[in-house]
N, C-alpha and C positions, 0 to 999 in steps of 0.2 A: 565341286571340289575346286578350290582356288589353285592357280598354277604353282603357288608356293608349296601348298600341301602335296600336290601331285609330284612335284619335284623332290620333296623330302621322301615321299613313298618310294619313288624310283631309286633314289640313293639307298634307302633302307633295304629295298628288295635285293639290290646288287650286293650290299654288304652281307645280308642274311644268306644269300646264295653262296657266297664265298665261304662263310662260316660252315654251312651245312656240307659243302663239297669237301672242304678240308677235314672236317670231322670224319666223313666217310672214309677218306684216304687213310687216316691214322687208325680208325676202327678196323678196317680190312687188314692192314699190316699187323696190328695187334693180334687179331684172330688167327691169321696165317702163321704167325710166330708161336703163339700159345698152343695152337692145335697141331704144330709140327708138320704142316703141309709142305713147308720148305725147310731145308736144313738151317740150323741156328747160325751157322757161319755165313749165311747169306744176308744176315741183318747187321746194321750198325746202330749205335745209340744216337738219338737226337734229343734236344731239349725242346719240349713243347707243352703248353698249358701248365707251366710250372712244374713239370715232372719229366722224367726220363722215359722216352718211348723207343721202341725198336722198329726200324724201317728197313724194308728189303733193298738190297743193292743189286739184285738180279736184273740185268738189263731188259730181258724179255718181259718180265713181270712189271717192271717200271713203265715200259711202253704201253703194255696192255691196260694198266691202271690209268695212265694219263689220258689215253683215248677214251676210256669209259667215263672218267671224271669230267672231261670236256663236254661230252654229250649230256651227262647228268646236269651239269651247270646250265646248259641251254634249256633243258626240260624244266629245271627249277625256275628259271627266269620267265618261262611261258606258263608256269603253274600247271604243267601237264604230267608230272610224275607223282604217284601216290605212295609207292613202296619200292625200296631197294632190298634185294635178298642175296646174301652170300651163302651158297650151298657147298658144303664139303661132302664129297662122295668117294666111294671106293674107286680106285684107279682101274681095278680089274673088272669089276661087275657094274660099275656106275650106280650102285645102291646108294641113295642119299643117307648120310649118317647124321648130319646137322644142317639146319636151315637158320641162319642168323638174319632176322627180318627187321627192317627199319621202316616204320610207317611214317610218312611225311604228311602233315596236316598244316593248313593255314590257320594262323592265330586270328580268331574272331574278336574284333574290339567289343567291349561291353555295349549292349544295345542302347543304353541311356546316355552314353558319353557324347558330349558335344565337343569337348576339347580332345585332341589326340593325347594319348597316354605318354608320359615321359619315356624316353628311350631306356630300354633295359641296360643296366651297366654291363660293360664287357667282362668285368671281373666276375660277375654273377654267372654269365653264360659260360665262361671258362671253367668255373667251379663245377657247374652241372656236367660239362663234358668230361672234366677230370674224374668225376664220380662214376660215369659210365665206363670209361676206360679201365678204371680200377676194378669195376665189377666184372668186366670181361676177363681180366687177369685172374681174379679170385674164382671164377667159374670152373677153372681147370681142376680145382680140388674136388669138385663133385660131378662133373660131366663124365660119362663113361670113357674109359681109356680106349683110344683108337689104336688097334694093333695091326693095321694094314696100311699099305701105301695109298695115299689119297691125292685127289686133285680137287679143284674148286671151280665154280662158275658163278658169275654175277648176273642176276636177273633184275629187270626194271619193269615195274607195272605202271603203265601210263594210261592217260585218257585216250579215247579213240581219235581225238583231233591232233594228238602228238605227231610231230614229224619224225619219222624214223629213217636214218641214213640207209641208203641202199647197200645191200651186201653185208650189213652189220646187224647184230642183235637178232640173229635168226632162230636161236634155240627157244622154241615155244614150250618145251617140257618144263613144268613147274617143279620137277624133282621133289614131289611131295613125299613125306614119310607116311606109310599106311596108317590109317586110324587103328588104334589099339596097340600100336608099336611106337607111339610117339608121346613124349612128355614135353611140357612147355614151361619156360620160366620167363615171366615178364620182368623187364629190367627198368632201371631209372630212365627218366626222359630228360630232354633239355629243350629250351625254346629261346628263340630270338623274338624280335618285335613282329616278325612276319611268319616264321615257320616253327612248328613243333615237331620234334623227332622222337618217336616212341619205339625203342628197340625191344626185341624179344627173341629168345632162342628156343627152337624145337629140336629135340635130339631123339635118335632111335634108342629105344629102351625095350629089350626083350627079356622079361623075367626068366630066371632059370626054372626048369621044371621042378615042381614040388614047392615052389614059393607060394 
């Protein structure tokens, strides 16, 4: 690989990492607002990706997310994170109610290509992200209504070689929803020149007796 190519790839990786990290921040905020994990008064409107989004103003939540996103950014740069999961669970029983999963894959170049592919236009990436965020918002109409107080947790699935900061990321519980009580919906995806993000939501679904 020429130094010019390597240099371009390093710049692309940095830019792609920033895009994925920022997307995750807005996706988490959108989910927490839509699923009423935090009161709606805690959120304020911001313009992003050509649409209006709601972002939390809760200082403790902002600090928590910032710390997580900084670490996610490092893992993305080293290629050691494969999935991020936002789990919404019952505050009282810790029963998992929803798992919002974001698979992170590396974009493979076509095997026969000698020339690097032209960069993907930013407008196209933003359009794909916008479609995912709109899909999260529209999910509320058919996800089961949550009628209890909830809290959330963020899990990161990393390769064994990933460096994990001491004293953080201790919760090894996957908070899985039992088989037979879970429904899944695959969502739209987005990709940059380096990463592909494929979201999916699994939610607890217990049919009424007699159904």
